[in-house]
VEXDREN-2710 file (C-alpha; in Angstrom, 1 decimal):
% VEXDREN-2710
k/r/px/py/pz
1/UNK/0.0/0.0/0.0
2/UNK/2.9/2.3/-0.3
3/UNK/2.1/5.8/-1.7
4/UNK/-1.5/5.1/-0.8
5/UNK/-3.9/7.1/1.4
6/UNK/-4.5/4.0/3.5
7/UNK/-0.9/3.7/4.5
8/UNK/-1.0/7.0/6.3
9/UNK/-4.0/5.7/8.3
10/UNK/-2.5/2.4/9.3
11/UNK/-1.7/3.5/12.9
12/UNK/-5.4/4.4/13.3
13/UNK/-6.5/1.1/11.9
14/UNK/-4.1/-0.8/14.1
15/UNK/-5.2/1.0/17.2
16/UNK/-8.9/1.8/16.8
17/UNK/-10.3/-0.7/14.2
18/UNK/-8.2/-3.8/14.4
19/UNK/-7.0/-3.3/18.0
20/UNK/-3.7/-5.0/17.3
21/UNK/-1.3/-2.6/18.8
22/UNK/2.3/-1.9/17.7
23/UNK/3.1/-5.5/16.6
24/UNK/0.0/-5.5/14.4
25/UNK/1.0/-2.1/13.0
26/UNK/4.4/-3.5/12.2
27/UNK/2.8/-6.5/10.4
28/UNK/0.6/-4.1/8.4
29/UNK/3.6/-1.9/7.5
30/UNK/5.6/-5.0/6.3
31/UNK/2.8/-6.5/4.3
32/UNK/3.3/-4.4/1.1
33/UNK/7.0/-5.4/0.9
34/UNK/6.1/-9.0/1.4
35/UNK/3.5/-8.8/-1.3
36/UNK/5.9/-7.1/-3.6
37/UNK/8.5/-9.8/-3.0
38/UNK/6.0/-12.6/-3.7
39/UNK/4.8/-10.9/-6.9
40/UNK/8.4/-10.3/-8.0
41/UNK/9.2/-14.0/-7.5
42/UNK/6.1/-15.1/-9.3
43/UNK/6.8/-12.8/-12.3
44/UNK/10.4/-14.0/-12.4
45/UNK/9.2/-17.6/-12.6
46/UNK/6.4/-16.9/-15.0
47/UNK/7.0/-13.5/-16.8
48/UNK/4.1/-11.7/-18.4
49/UNK/4.5/-12.1/-22.1
50/UNK/1.0/-11.4/-23.5
51/UNK/-1.7/-8.8/-22.8
52/UNK/0.6/-6.6/-20.8
53/UNK/-1.6/-3.6/-21.1
54/UNK/-4.6/-5.5/-19.6
55/UNK/-2.4/-6.9/-16.9
56/UNK/-1.2/-3.4/-16.0
57/UNK/-4.7/-1.8/-15.8
58/UNK/-6.0/-4.9/-14.1
59/UNK/-3.3/-4.6/-11.5
60/UNK/-4.2/-1.0/-10.8
61/UNK/-7.9/-1.8/-10.5
62/UNK/-7.1/-4.8/-8.2
63/UNK/-5.1/-2.4/-6.0
64/UNK/-8.1/-0.2/-5.8
65/UNK/-10.5/-3.0/-4.9
66/UNK/-8.0/-4.3/-2.3
67/UNK/-8.0/-0.8/-0.8
68/UNK/-11.8/-0.8/-0.6
69/UNK/-11.8/-4.2/1.0
70/UNK/-9.2/-3.1/3.5
71/UNK/-11.2/0.1/4.3
72/UNK/-14.3/-1.9/5.0
73/UNK/-12.5/-4.7/6.9
74/UNK/-12.6/-5.1/10.7
75/UNK/-10.1/-8.0/10.6
76/UNK/-6.4/-7.6/10.4
77/UNK/-6.0/-11.1/8.8
78/UNK/-8.4/-10.2/5.9
79/UNK/-6.4/-7.5/4.1
80/UNK/-2.7/-7.3/5.1
81/UNK/-1.9/-6.2/2.2
82/UNK/0.4/11.8/4.8
83/UNK/-1.3/15.1/5.2
84/UNK/-4.0/14.6/2.6
85/UNK/-5.0/11.3/4.2
86/UNK/-5.4/12.9/7.6
87/UNK/-7.5/15.7/6.0
88/UNK/-9.8/13.4/4.1
89/UNK/-10.2/11.2/7.2
90/UNK/-11.1/14.3/9.2
91/UNK/-13.7/15.3/6.6
92/UNK/-15.3/11.9/5.9
93/UNK/-14.1/9.7/8.7
94/UNK/-11.4/7.0/8.6
95/UNK/-13.3/4.2/6.8
96/UNK/-14.9/6.4/4.1
97/UNK/-11.6/8.1/3.4
98/UNK/-9.9/4.7/2.7
99/UNK/-12.9/3.4/0.7
100/UNK/-13.1/6.6/-1.4
101/UNK/-9.4/6.3/-2.1
102/UNK/-9.8/2.8/-3.3
103/UNK/-12.8/3.7/-5.4
104/UNK/-10.8/6.6/-6.9
105/UNK/-8.0/4.2/-7.8
106/UNK/-10.4/1.9/-9.6
107/UNK/-12.0/4.9/-11.4
108/UNK/-8.5/6.1/-12.6
109/UNK/-7.7/2.6/-13.9
110/UNK/-11.0/2.5/-15.9
111/UNK/-10.6/6.1/-17.1
112/UNK/-7.0/5.7/-18.2
113/UNK/-7.7/2.3/-19.9
114/UNK/-10.4/4.1/-22.0
115/UNK/-8.3/7.2/-22.6
116/UNK/-5.3/5.1/-23.8
117/UNK/-6.8/2.1/-25.6
118/UNK/-3.5/1.4/-27.4
119/UNK/-1.9/0.9/-24.0
120/UNK/-4.8/-1.3/-22.8
121/UNK/-4.5/-3.4/-25.9
122/UNK/-0.7/-3.7/-25.7
123/UNK/0.0/-7.4/-26.1
124/UNK/3.7/-7.7/-25.5
125/UNK/6.5/-5.6/-24.0
126/UNK/8.6/-4.0/-26.8
127/UNK/11.9/-5.9/-27.6
128/UNK/14.9/-4.1/-26.3
129/UNK/16.4/-4.0/-29.8
130/UNK/13.3/-2.1/-31.0
131/UNK/13.7/0.7/-28.5
132/UNK/15.1/4.1/-29.5
133/UNK/18.5/4.7/-28.0
134/UNK/18.5/7.4/-25.3
END
């Protein structure tokens, strides 16, 4: 959840919603790195070779959905996985701020996939030989 609104609110989730204290907060802070490592290992073993545009937008949308699930969750085990965050939490409340952030992420994935259909339909990564030298 790095660079996500929900990350800034993890101490509140650990203390007020999940009631897991500092150890639980540490687990929540570590979860994104563990997830990234698992995904990196999976992609190393089975690289994405086709439909890369769909995979990219699908990943962004999945991140948004996971954020929404986290925001609605009351269980630390269900979804282990900044100034503006504090302001939106003060405006709308803690849970709505996270859920709205997840919904906005999904909306951005949908909007950008429609604005850039070429990127969405991208089937393969370009070959290194085809790239323009920088």
